N, C-alpha and C positions, 0 to 999 in steps of 0.2 A: 684361717683361709681367706683368700679373697671368694666374694662372691660371683659362683658365673653371670655373666652380663645377661639381664632381662632380654627376652625376645621381644623386638619391638610392636608386633602385634601375632595374635595368633595366627595357626595359618589351618589351612585343611589336611586332612592327616591322607598320606598317601598310600599307597598299597604295602610299602617297607616299612612305614610306621606302624602299620597294622600289626604286620609281621611282626617287627621288634615287640610290641606293646604282647603280642601273644607269647612270646618267647621269655618277656619279662616276667609276666603274674602265671603263664602256665593254663592261661585260659584266653577265649575269646574275648574283646572289649564290648561293653554291655553300657549304653547309652553315650559311646563316643562322639563327639562335637567336633572337637580341634584339639590340636596341637597348643597346650599354652606355655610351655616353654623347653627347650632342646637341650639337652646335656651338650657340653662343649667337644663329647665325642660326634654328636651328630644326631645318635637317637632321641626320641622323646625320654625327660623324664618326668613332665607332669601333662597330665592329659586334661580337658574339661570336658565335664561329663553333664549329660542333660540331667534336671531337677527329677524327671522320672523317668524310669527306666520303661522299655519297650512295651513290657506289662502293665505299666501304671505304678507300678511300686516308687514310691519317695524315694530319691536319693538325693540327699544335700550335700553330700562331697562334691563342689562344682570342680574343684581342682586337686586331681587324683594323682599322686605320687607312683609312680611305675618302674624306676628303678630300682633292682634288687640292692644295688651297692649302697645307694643312698638311703633306701628305708634299712638295710643292716643298720648303717652308721647312726642314724636316728633311734633306731631301737635300743641301740648301746646307751646314747643319753637318756632316753625313757628308764633303761634299768638302773642307770646310775643317779635316780632321783633327780634328775631337771625339772621334769613337769611339776614334781612336790615344790621345789625351790622357786619356780617362777610364780605359781600359784601362791605362795605365800608372799612373795614380792606385790602380788596385785593388791592384795589386801593391807600393805603399808605404804605402798607408793601412788599416791593421787595423781602425779604424771602419768606414769606408767599405765595405772587402768584406763586413764583417759585416752590413752591414746589405741591401748589394746581394745576399747569400745569403739573407736572411729575404725577399727582393723575389723571387727567384727560387722560395723555398718557397711564397710566398702563390699564386705562378703556378699551380705545379703544382697544390695544393691547390685552386684555382679550377678548372683543367681536369680534375683528377680528381672534382670532384664530379658533374660532367656524363657525363665517361665517363675511364677510366683508358687510358695509352696506353702499356703496360710497355715500358721500356726508351728512351724517346722523351724526350729533354731538354726543358727547357721552350723559353723561346726568347728570340730576340735578342742570345746570345752568353752568358745568364746561366746559371752562377752567376758563371763565371772571368773573361770579358772581355766587350766590348762589340762585339756584330757587327750590331745593326741597330737605329739609333735610333727607327724607326718603330713597332719594335714594344715599345719600351721606353715612349714616349709614350704609345701606346693603351691599356696597361695601367695608368700614372698616371692618365691620364684615365678610364678606368673603374673602378679601387679607390679612386681620391682621392690627394689630396696625403698623402706621410710614408710611402706603402707603398713606391715604387720611388725612391729618392734620384736614380739618373741620369736615368730618365724625368724627376721633377720639375726636375732640372738643365737638361733638353734643352727642356722647354717655357718654364719662364724665358727661354730664350736666343731664344725664336721670337717673329716680330712676332704683331700681334693677326689671324691669319688670316682671320677672319670680318667685321672693322670695315668692309670695301666692300661686304656683303652677302651672302647667299647664292653658294654656289660654284656651285652648278646651280639650275634652275629643271625640277623632274621634268615630264615630259610630260602628265600627268593636270592639273598646275595650269596650263600654259601653255594647254590647251583651255578648263579652266575658266574663263579669263581673257579668252577670245574672247569 
């Protein structure tokens, strides 16, 4: 699959974005800071979250994948053993391991630019293993191609989740259509 184009910059969430997020995840957003990537359909598919939730709880997942179609397709990859295979390659391929460590450092730097979470790892298993492809794909979509090699690989394995149109139609849009 061709990677969806990266967003040139993060954007402030609109009311429609928040409504889409609620429909996508079935709950209101927590710690939402920005839209980090938009699906080609126009809805947010990756949001940037605060390193701490409003109640002070650390939340190290800076780039949170929200699109249920993309999440489902990634879940299929995980169930098919892609994470295990990638983790094994990290142990035997020094060049891949170095690129993945650089992705980890990029993730931490982006999170620390918002707020430092002392003692918290990055996310997705970085830098030594692959624990969550959802996080790696979210990072790749937010940062753009070439930053997270395993996130980029996972994206290349995914179907075009946006091809059937938007995954959700936010309530405000449904009401406007009446």
